[in-house]
N, C-alpha and C positions, 0 to 999 in steps of 0.2 A: 642451470638448475632445472629448467623445464625438460631438457633432453636427457637428464640423468647424470648425477654427479654425487660426490660425497661432500655434503655440506656440514660444516662444524657449527653447531647450535649451542649458544650459552644457555645452560639450564635455568639460570635465574633471570634471563632476559637482559635487556639493556645493552649498552655498548660493549664491544669486545675489549677485553683487558688482557695484557700479556700473562698475568698470573691466574687468570680464570680457567677452569677446566671446561672443556667443550665435549658435547655429545655428537659423534659422527652420525649423520643421517643419509642413507642412500636414497636418492629421489628417483631412481630408475623406475620403480613400480608405483609411484605416487601419482594419483590423478590430480592435476591442477585445474581448477575452475576459476577463471578470471572474469570478473563482472564489473559493471559500472553503469552509471545513468546515461552517459553519452548524450548529454543535452544538445539538441539541434542536429543530431546525426541524420534525422529524417530529411532535413533540408538538403544535405549533401547528396543523399540517395535520390531525392526528387530531381535535383539538377542533373544528375547523371542519366536518369531514365527519361528525362524530358517532360515538359508540361503536358504534351499530348498524350503521354502514356499514364499519367498519374490517375486518370479517371477510369482506367481499365486494367484488370488483372485476370488473365486467362479467360478473356471473353466476357467477363461479367462486370457490371458497373459497380464501382466502389460506393458504399453508402455515403451520404453527404456529411454525416457528423464527423467531428474532428478525430475522435478516437478510432473510428473505422478507417479513416484515411491513414492515420499514423500506423495502425496495425498492418495494413496492406503494403505501405511503403517500407516499413522496417523488415517485412518478410522478404524483401529483395536485396538485403544487405550483402555486400561482397567484401573480401579483404581490401580491395582498392578503396572502398569507402572509409574503412578504418584508417588507412594510411592518409587519406585526404583529411580525416578528422584530426590527425596529428600524431598517430602512433607510428613508431619506426618500423620499416619493413622487416627487419630482422626479428623483431618481437612478434609481429603478426604472422610471419611465416612459421613460427613454432607453435601456433594454435591451429590444429588441423580442422576443428569443428567450430563454426560460428553460428550461433542461433539467437534470435531475439526473444525476449520475454515481452509479451504483449501488454498494453495498458489495461488496467482493471476497468471493467465497465460497471454500470450502476448495480447490476445483479450481483456481481462478485463482491462489490463493496458492501452491499446489504447482507450478504452471507457472512462476511468478516465481522460485522457488527454483532451477530447472534450465534453463529455456529461453533467457533472455537471454545475450548474448555474455559479459557479465561477471557472470553469476549467481554468487551466493555459494557454492553447492555446487561449481561449477567452480573457484572460487578456492581452496577448501580441497583439492580434488583435485590441483590444481597444487602446492600446498605439500607434499602427501604425496609426489608424484613427485620433488620436490627432495630428499626424504629416502629415495629408492629404496623407496617403499612405494606402495600403492594404497588408495584410499578409495572406498567405495560406500555408497549409501543405498537401503534397501528402500522400496517404495511405501508400506508401512505407516508407515515412519519419516517420510517426507515428509508424509503425512496427519496424523501426530501433531504435527509442527512447525506445520503449517497450523492445526490445531485450537487449539494453544496461542496462536498469533498472533490467531486470532479471539476468544479469550477476553480478550485485552488490548484489543481494540476500537480499535486504532490503525492498521489497515490493513497494508500491506506493510512499513511501518517496523519492525514488531515482528519480522519474519523474521530480519533481521540480528542483532538483540539476542539472540534465542533461540539461533540457530546459534552465535554467538560465545561465548555462555555455555556451551553444550554442548561446544564444541571447545577451550575455554581450557586446561584441564588436560591434555587429550590432546595438544595442540600443544606444551605444555611438556615432556611426557615423551617424545614421539616420537623426538627425536634420540638418546636413550639406549636405544632399543629395537633389537632385531635388524633388519637390513635384509632386503628381499625378501619382505615379508608384505603380505597384503591384509586390510584392516579393513572390516567391514560394519556400518554403523549401522542398528540395528533400532528398532522402536517402543519396545522395552524399554529400550534405551540412552537414547533421548530422554527417557523418563519417569524415568530414574535407577534402573531396576530391574536393569540388567545393566552389566557393565564391557566397554567396547569391546575392550580389549586381551586379554580372555579369549576373544574370538571371532576372534583372528588366525589366518589360514590362509596357508601359504606360497604364493606366487604361482604356482609351478610346479604345486602340487597343485590350485589352484583353476582352472587353465587348462583 
């Protein structure tokens, strides 16, 4: 299929059935992108390049944090590493380009929290406006959320879980709180060291 063939595809999906009509698809000019998490692939690469070389890439010393080391090691992936990972050579040989997607750092995770159209921070800010209140996050709070997400090592998926866990009790209590207040989430609130409602400021006063 990857090299180009006529594949019969059932329009309704599911398993093939003798009485089902199929749609022939020519895969000759279709670009296939195969991806995966490849957990622990960096360990295979590290063993291949040797411990003495892990600390150096093109003459510069790799930064000491885990994400920078992973980034630099994955950048040296070869087809042989994928075969050692468990993929069959015939399959790997049909993929002419191999490139790693680098782990998200704290800055990238912070941008994911706020910049997309449906960013989770924007969603909660809309919920607060529905209750005639305002919600704000300090830069330190965003960095603390990103730090917690990096500790979980599950990429951007961890962001929603952390924010929802943080906001669960707050959203439950908000309808019973006085209207017209602005609430600011700080790093202390994210760490559980401060109560968000104790930092409420009237919107007119904060303007």
